[in-house]
C-alpha positions, 0 to 999 in steps of 0.5 A, a space after each residue: 500500500 502507498 502512504 495514502 492507502 496506509 491511512 485507510 487502515 483503521 486502528 481497532 482497540 483491544 476488546 472482547 467479542 462473543 461469536 455464535 453459530 445458529 447451526 450448532 447453537 454454540 457461543 464462544 468469547 474471544 479476547 482481542 489485542 489491538 490491530 488494524 483493519 482496512 477501511 474497505 475491501 481490497 479494490 480491483 485497482 489495488 489488486 491489479 496493481 499488486 498482482 497484475 490480474 483482474 479476476 472480477 466479473 464486473 469491472 471498475 477500479 473502485 469496485 471491490 475485487 471479487 471472484 477471488 479464492 481464499 488462497 488468492 487472498 492469502 497470496 495477495 496479502 504476502 505480495 502486498 507485504 513484500 511490496 511495502 517492505 514488510 515481513 510476509 505473514 503466511 508461509 505457504 507450503 511447497 505443495 501449495 495446499 498448506 499454510 501457517 501464520 507467522 505471528 511475529 511477522 508485521 505484514 498484511 493478513 486476513 482478519 480472524 473471524 473474531 476480529 472481523 465481527 468485533 470491528 463490524 459491530 464497532 461497539 454496537 449490539 444489534 444485527 446492524 451498525 445502522 439502518 441497512 439501506 444506509 450502510 449496505 448494498 444488498 438485494 433490496 437496494 443493490 440492483 443485483 450488482 456490486 458497487 464502489 467501495 465506501 459508497 454507503 455509510 461507515 460504521 462508528 469506527 470508520 469502516 465501510 462495507 462491513 455488511 453487504 457489497 461483497 462477503 469478506 474471507 476470514 482466516 479461520 476454518 469454519 468447522 473442521 470436523 464437519 466441513 474440513 478446510 472450508 473457510 469462514 465468510 462474513 458480512 453478506 453481499 450484494 445478492 443476499 437478503 437482509 437476513 444474511 447481512 448481519 454482524 453475526 451471520 456466518 457462511 463458509 466456502 472451500 478455500 479454492 472457490 471463486 464467487 462473484 460476491 466474495 472479496 476480502 479486506 486486509 488486516 495488520 497486527 499492531 506492534 
């Protein structure tokens, strides 16, 4: 990221968040250290500048990149780190199918699921951090298409598109015992009904799948 884009990383304070899963009726609480989260999803312009690729179905520099797999997102994080002179967070195995997280590295990474929900809520307690039509592009107002990042209202911490527009890939495995290596998606997308665009809503996808309403945003651990 260049100097301007670095300013688009929002400092998130330490805290605690309780996550829940409707399918299993499980609830769990996570304590979080401070971290930084991108104010909006990675744009097609930034993705192309870093990777040379434009994988998205819709085209526009300020549109969020979509049609990217979890693996694409992980590799982008490492490439962005190297571009910025930071230590890459992810060590990808020679087989291309295994990855470990170097917690000591200072580079860009995907947020954890807990970090994502804590940042989405931004101190609010309801399903949305504001009226859905004001904060999110979803089936009710999107015209069934993706929109430029940052074109709805931000949450109280200055984060845009946490709900709607595109789903965000997170680092976490969804449920290893039932779904193997499927990874967590959060936030809802432009084609989803209102009940999928909630701070607590969880979805899953295979890490190699590419879908036209799934993108990602980057995080960094605070030092």
